[in-house]
C-alpha positions in Angstrom: 74.6 29.3 59.3 73.6 32.5 57.1 74.4 33.0 53.2 74.1 36.8 51.7 73.1 37.2 48.1 73.2 40.6 45.5 70.7 40.9 42.9 70.2 42.9 39.9 66.7 44.1 41.3 68.6 46.0 43.4 68.6 44.5 46.6 71.1 42.3 49.0 69.4 39.1 50.7 70.0 37.4 54.3 69.4 33.8 54.2 69.3 31.2 57.4 70.4 28.3 55.6 68.0 24.9 57.4 71.0 22.6 59.6 68.6 19.7 58.8 67.8 20.2 55.3 70.7 22.4 53.2 68.5 22.8 50.4 66.1 24.6 52.4 66.9 28.6 53.0 64.5 31.0 55.0 64.9 34.6 53.9 66.0 36.7 57.0 66.3 40.3 55.9 66.2 41.9 52.6 68.5 45.1 51.9 67.8 48.0 49.9 69.1 51.6 49.3 70.9 51.0 46.1 69.8 52.6 42.8 71.4 49.5 40.8 72.2 46.4 41.1 74.3 44.7 44.0 77.3 43.2 42.6 79.5 42.2 45.7 78.9 40.9 49.0 81.1 39.7 52.1 80.2 38.8 55.6 82.3 40.5 58.3 84.5 37.9 60.0 82.1 37.9 63.3 79.4 37.3 61.0 77.3 40.3 62.3 78.4 42.5 59.8 77.9 42.8 55.4 79.3 45.1 52.8 77.9 45.3 49.7 78.9 46.9 46.3 77.0 48.2 43.8 76.9 49.2 40.1 75.3 52.6 41.6 79.2 53.0 42.3 78.9 52.8 46.5 79.4 50.2 48.9 77.0 49.4 51.8 78.0 48.4 55.5 75.3 46.7 57.2 75.2 45.3 60.9 72.4 42.7 62.7 70.4 44.1 65.4 71.5 43.1 68.9 68.1 41.8 69.7 66.9 40.2 66.3 68.5 38.8 63.9 66.0 39.4 60.9 67.0 43.3 61.5 69.6 44.6 59.6 70.5 48.5 59.7 72.7 50.3 57.6 75.7 51.7 59.6 77.7 53.5 55.9 77.2 54.3 52.8 80.6 54.4 50.9 81.1 56.8 48.6 84.3 57.4 46.0 84.9 55.2 43.5 83.7 56.7 40.0 82.5 53.5 38.3 80.8 50.3 39.6 82.0 48.2 42.8 82.5 45.1 41.4 84.5 43.6 44.8 84.5 44.0 48.7 86.2 42.3 51.7 86.7 42.7 55.3 90.1 42.5 57.3 90.5 39.7 59.0 89.8 42.1 62.7 86.9 43.6 60.8 87.7 46.9 61.1 88.6 47.8 57.9 86.6 47.1 54.6 88.4 47.0 50.8 86.5 48.2 47.7 87.4 47.3 44.4 85.8 49.1 41.5 85.5 49.0 37.4 87.3 52.7 37.6 90.5 50.5 38.2 91.0 51.7 41.6 90.9 49.7 45.5 89.7 51.6 48.2 90.8 51.0 52.0 87.7 52.1 54.5 89.0 52.3 58.1 86.2 52.6 61.1 86.7 55.3 63.0 87.8 54.8 66.8 85.7 57.8 68.0 82.5 56.5 66.3 81.8 52.9 64.9 79.3 54.1 62.3 82.0 56.3 60.5 83.9 54.8 57.8 86.5 56.9 56.0 
């Protein structure tokens, strides 16, 4: 079992919850690159991607490395909001992301069929 958390220290963290003792969490990875606090986080339906939202007006999409669950790489930075991103979610199939912002808008982002690293 894994958990993702966001923090005002400008990071998101991935944690592994111990099966034998759920009070024990092991940090797997720290996701960095934000210029302000991370306010929203969500796993994709398959658990291989994470989307984060930040007070810096961006959302970031991350993917776990196939060979090492402690290695996550940034796939995309979603730019378009004019105020803090306060909500993020994946569609049930994981091909779309929705972001909600203090700018009173929601944006729907779709992965490009020709290149999974491109979101628009």
